[in-house]
C-alpha positions in Angstrom: 182.7 196.8 100.1 181.5 194.6 97.5 181.9 191.7 100.0 179.7 193.7 102.3 176.6 193.7 100.1 176.5 190.6 98.5 176.3 188.8 102.5 174.0 191.7 102.9 172.0 190.8 99.7 171.8 186.8 101.0 170.7 187.7 104.5 167.4 189.3 103.2 166.9 186.7 100.9 167.3 184.4 103.6 164.2 186.2 105.5 162.3 186.9 102.4 161.9 183.1 102.2 161.6 182.8 105.9 158.2 184.6 105.7 157.1 183.2 102.9 157.7 180.2 104.4 155.5 181.0 107.3 153.0 182.9 105.0 152.4 179.5 103.3 151.7 177.6 106.8 149.4 179.7 108.2 147.7 179.3 104.6 147.4 175.8 105.0 146.3 175.7 108.4 144.0 178.3 107.8 142.3 176.0 105.5 142.8 173.0 107.7 141.4 174.3 110.5 138.0 175.4 108.2 138.3 172.1 107.1 137.2 170.8 110.0 134.6 172.9 110.9 133.0 172.7 107.7 133.0 169.0 108.2 132.2 169.2 112.0 134.8 166.8 112.2 135.4 167.8 116.3 132.7 169.0 118.7 132.9 171.1 121.5 130.4 169.9 124.1 129.6 169.9 127.8 126.9 167.9 130.2 126.3 167.3 133.7 126.2 163.8 136.0 124.5 164.4 139.2 126.6 163.8 142.5 125.1 162.4 145.3 126.5 164.5 148.5 125.6 164.2 152.3 127.1 165.2 155.6 129.7 163.3 158.2 130.6 163.8 161.8 133.8 164.3 162.4 134.6 163.0 166.3 137.9 164.7 166.5 140.9 166.5 164.9 144.7 166.4 165.8 145.0 169.6 167.9 149.6 169.8 169.0 151.7 171.4 166.7 149.1 173.8 165.0 149.5 177.3 164.4 147.3 178.3 166.4 144.9 177.3 168.9 141.3 178.3 170.2 139.8 179.7 173.4 136.2 180.4 174.0 133.0 179.1 173.3 130.5 180.1 170.1 126.8 179.3 169.2 125.5 178.9 165.6 122.0 178.8 165.0 123.3 175.8 161.9 125.9 174.0 164.1 125.2 173.9 167.4 127.9 175.3 170.4 131.1 174.6 170.4 133.6 175.3 173.5 137.1 175.0 173.0 139.2 174.6 176.4 142.8 175.0 175.9 146.1 172.9 177.8 150.2 173.9 178.1 153.1 173.4 179.6 155.1 176.3 180.7 159.1 176.7 179.8 161.6 177.4 181.9 162.3 181.1 182.7 165.6 182.2 181.2 166.8 182.7 185.4 165.4 181.1 188.4 166.8 182.7 191.5 164.6 184.6 193.3 166.5 185.8 195.3 165.8 186.7 198.8 162.5 187.5 201.4 160.6 187.3 198.1 156.6 189.0 198.2 155.4 188.5 194.9 153.0 191.5 193.7 151.2 189.9 190.4 150.7 186.9 189.0 149.9 187.6 185.0 148.9 185.3 182.4 149.0 186.8 178.9 148.0 185.9 176.2 147.9 188.2 172.9 145.3 188.7 170.4 145.6 188.3 166.6 144.5 191.9 166.2 145.3 195.0 163.2 146.1 198.6 164.1 143.5 200.6 162.6 143.1 204.6 162.5 144.6 206.1 166.0 141.3 206.8 167.8 139.8 210.4 168.4 142.1 211.2 171.3 145.5 209.8 169.3 145.2 206.5 171.4 145.4 203.2 169.2 142.6 201.2 167.8 142.5 197.8 167.0 140.6 195.2 165.4 140.7 191.7 166.8 141.2 189.3 164.1 140.1 185.7 163.9 137.0 185.5 166.6 133.6 184.7 165.7 130.7 184.6 167.8 128.7 187.7 169.7 131.6 189.3 171.3 129.1 191.1 173.6 128.7 188.3 175.5 130.4 187.1 178.5 131.4 183.6 179.5 133.6 181.7 181.8 137.6 180.4 181.8 138.7 178.4 184.9 142.3 177.8 185.0 143.8 175.4 186.7 147.1 173.4 187.1 147.2 171.0 185.1 148.7 167.7 186.4 148.3 165.3 183.3 151.9 165.2 182.0 152.0 166.0 177.9 154.9 163.7 176.9 156.8 164.0 174.1 156.6 161.1 172.7 154.5 157.9 173.1 154.9 156.0 175.9 153.4 153.3 174.1 156.4 153.6 170.7 159.2 156.0 172.4 160.5 156.5 168.9 157.3 158.2 167.7 156.4 162.1 168.7 153.3 161.7 171.2 149.5 162.9 169.1 147.5 164.6 170.6 143.5 164.4 169.2 140.7 167.0 170.7 138.5 164.5 173.0 141.3 163.5 175.3 140.5 164.7 178.9 143.0 166.4 181.1 143.6 166.1 185.1 143.3 169.2 186.9 144.5 170.2 190.9 144.3 173.9 192.4 142.2 176.2 190.8 144.1 179.6 189.8 141.1 181.9 188.5 137.7 182.0 187.7 135.9 184.9 186.1 133.4 185.7 183.0 135.3 186.9 180.3 135.0 188.7 176.6 137.8 189.7 174.5 138.5 193.5 174.7 140.3 195.3 171.7 141.1 198.3 174.2 142.9 196.2 176.8 146.3 197.0 175.6 148.1 198.2 178.9 148.7 196.5 182.3 149.0 198.0 185.6 151.2 196.5 188.6 150.3 197.4 192.4 153.7 196.7 193.9 152.9 196.5 197.4 156.5 195.2 198.8 159.0 197.6 198.4 158.1 199.3 202.2 157.0 197.0 204.9 153.2 197.7 204.9 151.6 195.5 202.2 148.3 197.6 202.5 149.6 200.4 200.8 150.4 200.7 196.9 154.1 201.9 196.9 154.5 201.8 192.7 152.6 200.9 189.9 154.3 199.4 186.8 152.8 200.6 183.9 153.5 197.6 181.3 152.6 197.4 177.3 154.5 195.8 174.6 156.4 198.2 172.0 152.9 198.4 169.3 150.5 198.4 172.3 148.3 195.5 170.8 145.8 194.1 173.1 146.0 190.5 174.8 144.1 188.7 177.6 145.1 189.3 180.8 143.8 186.6 183.8 145.4 187.5 187.1 146.6 183.9 188.6 146.8 183.2 192.9 149.7 184.4 194.5 150.1 182.0 197.0 149.9 179.2 194.5 152.9 180.7 193.2 154.8 181.1 196.5 154.3 177.7 197.2 155.0 176.2 193.8 157.6 178.5 192.6 159.4 180.3 195.1 159.0 177.4 197.9 160.1 175.1 195.4 162.7 172.0 196.2 166.3 171.7 195.4 166.5 171.0 191.4 163.2 172.0 190.4 165.0 174.5 187.7 168.0 172.9 186.8 166.9 172.0 183.5 163.9 172.5 181.5 162.6 168.6 182.1 163.3 169.0 185.4 160.3 172.2 185.5 158.2 170.9 183.4 157.9 167.5 185.2 157.7 169.5 188.5 155.2 172.0 187.2 153.3 170.3 184.2 150.7 173.4 182.7 148.5 175.5 183.2 144.3 174.1 182.2 142.6 176.7 181.1 138.7 176.2 180.5 135.3 177.4 179.4 132.2 177.3 180.0 128.9 179.2 178.5 126.0 178.3 176.4 127.2 181.4 173.4 129.8 184.0 173.4 132.9 184.4 171.0 135.5 181.7 170.0 138.9 183.1 169.7 141.8 181.9 167.6 144.8 183.3 169.6 148.7 182.9 169.1 149.5 180.6 172.2 152.7 180.2 171.9 153.4 183.9 172.1 151.4 183.4 176.0 153.9 183.8 179.0 153.4 183.6 182.7 155.2 186.1 184.1 155.6 186.6 188.0 155.6 190.0 189.1 157.7 190.0 193.0 159.9 192.4 194.9 163.2 190.9 196.5 165.9 192.2 198.9 169.2 192.7 197.5 172.1 193.8 198.8 173.9 196.6 197.4 176.9 198.9 198.4 176.4 202.3 198.5 178.4 204.7 196.4 176.0 207.9 195.3 173.1 207.7 197.0 172.3 206.7 200.9 170.6 204.0 200.4 170.0 203.2 204.3 169.3 207.0 205.5 171.7 206.9 208.0 173.3 210.0 206.3 177.0 208.7 205.0 177.2 206.8 201.6 179.5 204.7 202.4 178.4 201.3 203.8 178.4 198.2 202.5 175.8 194.9 201.3 172.7 197.3 202.6 169.8 195.5 201.9 167.4 197.2 199.0 164.0 196.0 198.2 163.8 195.8 194.8 161.4 194.8 191.8 161.1 191.9 189.7 159.8 189.9 186.9 160.4 185.9 186.1 158.7 185.1 182.8 157.8 181.6 181.9 156.6 180.9 178.1 154.0 178.5 176.8 156.5 177.2 174.2 156.3 173.4 175.8 153.3 171.0 174.3 150.0 172.3 173.9 146.6 171.1 172.5 143.0 171.5 172.5 140.0 170.3 173.8 136.8 170.7 171.4 133.2 170.3 173.3 130.3 170.5 170.7 126.3 170.1 171.0 124.1 169.9 168.3 121.1 169.7 170.6 121.0 174.0 169.6 121.2 173.3 166.5 118.0 174.6 164.4 118.7 172.3 161.9 118.3 168.8 163.8 122.7 168.5 163.0 122.8 165.6 164.7 120.0 163.8 163.0 121.5 164.6 159.3 124.7 163.0 160.5 123.3 160.0 162.4 121.3 159.3 159.3 122.7 160.5 156.1 120.9 160.2 152.5 123.3 158.4 150.7 121.0 157.1 148.1 119.8 160.5 147.0 122.1 162.8 148.9 121.2 166.0 150.8 119.3 169.6 150.5 122.7 171.0 151.9 126.1 170.5 153.4 127.2 171.6 156.5 130.9 172.2 156.3 133.3 173.6 159.7 136.3 172.3 161.0 137.5 172.1 164.4 136.0 168.3 165.0 133.6 169.5 163.3 131.3 167.8 160.3 132.8 167.4 156.2 131.3 166.8 153.4 130.9 163.3 150.9 130.3 163.7 147.7 129.6 160.8 145.3 130.3 162.2 141.7 130.3 158.8 139.2 127.5 156.6 140.4 125.7 157.5 137.3 128.3 157.9 135.1 129.1 154.7 131.9 132.5 154.7 131.4 132.6 152.6 128.6 130.4 154.2 126.5 132.7 157.7 127.5 135.9 155.9 126.7 134.0 154.1 123.0 133.3 157.7 122.0 136.6 158.9 122.8 135.9 162.1 125.3 138.4 164.1 125.7 137.9 166.2 128.1 139.2 169.6 128.4 137.3 170.4 132.0 136.0 168.6 134.6 134.8 170.9 137.4 132.6 171.1 141.2 130.9 174.4 142.1 129.7 174.9 145.1 126.9 177.7 145.9 127.3 179.1 149.6 123.6 178.7 150.8 121.2 181.7 152.1 121.1 180.1 155.7 124.7 180.1 156.0 126.1 183.5 158.0 128.5 185.5 156.1 131.9 185.0 158.2 132.8 181.3 156.2 136.1 179.8 155.5 137.9 181.6 152.6 139.0 178.2 151.2 137.4 174.2 151.6 139.8 171.3 150.8 138.5 168.5 148.2 140.4 164.9 148.4 140.1 161.1 148.4 138.1 160.8 151.2 138.0 156.8 151.0 141.8 156.7 151.1 142.2 159.8 152.7 144.9 161.2 150.3 145.4 163.4 147.5 143.7 164.1 144.5 146.3 164.0 141.3 145.0 167.1 140.5 146.4 168.8 143.5 149.8 168.4 142.0 149.1 168.7 138.1 146.7 171.1 138.1 148.2 174.7 137.1 145.9 176.3 140.1 146.6 173.4 142.3 143.0 172.1 142.8 141.1 174.9 143.8 138.2 175.9 146.7 139.1 179.6 147.5 136.0 181.5 148.0 134.2 183.4 145.2 133.2 186.5 146.9 130.7 188.7 144.8 132.5 192.9 144.8 129.3 194.5 143.9 127.2 193.0 147.1 128.7 193.5 150.4 131.5 191.2 149.8 129.1 188.8 149.7 130.3 184.9 150.0 128.9 183.3 146.9 130.6 179.9 145.8 133.5 177.9 146.0 134.4 176.0 142.5 136.8 172.8 142.2 138.9 171.5 139.0 139.3 168.0 138.7 139.8 167.8 135.3 143.1 165.3 135.5 141.6 163.1 137.7 138.5 162.2 135.4 140.5 162.5 132.6 142.2 159.3 133.7 139.1 158.0 135.0 138.2 158.2 131.6 141.4 156.7 129.3 140.9 153.5 127.6 143.7 152.0 129.7 142.8 153.4 132.6 143.3 151.2 136.1 141.5 154.3 138.8 138.8 153.1 140.1 136.1 156.0 140.9 136.2 157.1 144.5 134.6 159.2 147.4 135.7 162.3 148.1 135.4 164.5 150.8 134.6 168.5 151.7 136.6 169.7 154.2 137.6 173.5 155.8 141.6 174.0 153.8 144.2 174.1 156.8 147.5 174.5 155.4 149.1 171.5 156.5 146.8 170.1 153.5 148.8 171.5 151.0 151.5 168.6 150.1 155.2 169.5 150.8 156.0 166.9 147.4 154.3 164.5 144.9 155.1 161.5 147.6 153.3 163.3 150.5 149.7 161.8 149.4 148.2 161.4 153.0 146.0 164.4 154.0 147.0 165.4 157.6 143.8 165.2 160.4 144.7 169.0 161.6 142.2 171.4 162.0 141.2 174.3 164.1 139.4 176.8 162.4 135.5 177.2 163.5 134.1 178.9 161.0 131.5 177.4 159.1 129.6 177.2 155.9 126.7 175.6 154.6 126.4 174.7 151.3 123.9 173.8 148.4 123.8 170.2 148.3 122.1 168.1 145.1 118.8 167.3 146.6 117.1 170.6 145.9 114.5 171.6 143.4 116.3 170.5 139.7 114.9 174.2 138.4 117.5 175.4 141.2 120.4 176.1 138.3 123.0 176.6 142.4 122.1 172.5 142.9 125.3 170.5 143.3 126.5 168.5 139.9 129.9 167.8 138.4 130.1 169.4 135.0 132.0 168.2 132.0 132.9 169.8 128.9 134.8 167.9 126.0 135.5 167.0 122.6 134.9 164.1 120.5 134.7 163.1 117.1 130.9 163.6 116.1 
């Protein structure tokens, strides 16, 4: 018992001593802090540096192997006209034996929308909101669908060890016209009705109607293609065409879906989920057992011919690519001239940023900074940031994120890897003003710190500003090259540097630092 009491007492004394040391240390730290502040040995300061910013036209982007593709027409008052067409291989269907006495009822190209289910309509039917669409959904534009006669290579013919890359300014050859009509997005296009006319011998009568909808009843684009073409090309195909997928895509090279018009809507679509379905009727020979199939009064006949409804689907899971055609002549701000004659000396009042072979910004941040003077003064950089404000002339349907990178080397900025939240660039909205877009903020603290370091070998570079896409994120510290993918057509107009000096939202480089006074 005595031993336990002594041990307990020792432990108590030890805790008291530790507490006393902590209190003493805190007093010492407090005194040191007061002394520093009183003596004003160090001061926290901030300053702003001018930035030269201007616009750059992007002639083309890589458009293969992306998660979504564009289709449609979009006319923006600032950015002009953009038309996006689509080209794709079909993959071989799982079963490709059409059977006997084939008659095609319909051939449907089905492309699902990105759609979100809302509260049901009053009549109980599902109510969807179409996502990833910009432009005027009430205006029609023309869609024409042809047989694609250009072979889409998986590997580069010039170097078969590499995959072939497809860009948005390429041209493709076309064959037979399979569809042409004016269309517009339709959130209520949820059901396909297929008229079956070939169950009996009279094609002029409708024998049955198939009602086809996906389980979620989500809407999709539905194009009725030329049945005669598919009879000749698919049903009457030469032997061996369906032996393998390679044989098939060499024989039928795909679809060219092209658009035309002066206004309308531009849709981002999950094209890998699209299908071409051939709805047909053939003759199947069946042994009677419980039904009198041929109407002869008995149920014991063998190999009775029965007209049977069938469907064969070919998914668009092969190579896919977009083309983007732009017409800046419809821009109300003379965007073509801004691209042709950027003010690289004084900078510009506005930056026009858009993906899909659109336009980027170029930022020259460090031209007027005396780095030698900063190094001699021993600046400790606490934060270096850029804030780009949305210009009032911009519409509100803007990109949710922009990306900042080294424009001269098309490479990542160090803050992408070292920053706590990366480099930033996510859109800030005003929750109290109808979610109005306000600004994009970027942190380049570590990059600027390296520039002012006395042992720095880093050379200041121009920065590029673009619409963010998921491939922009590096997968490792060795992944430094920014990829040339861009499929987001949403545009934004930003305030540049060359604005009135009283405009507190004009583009500047803001630096917070600490230095010995």
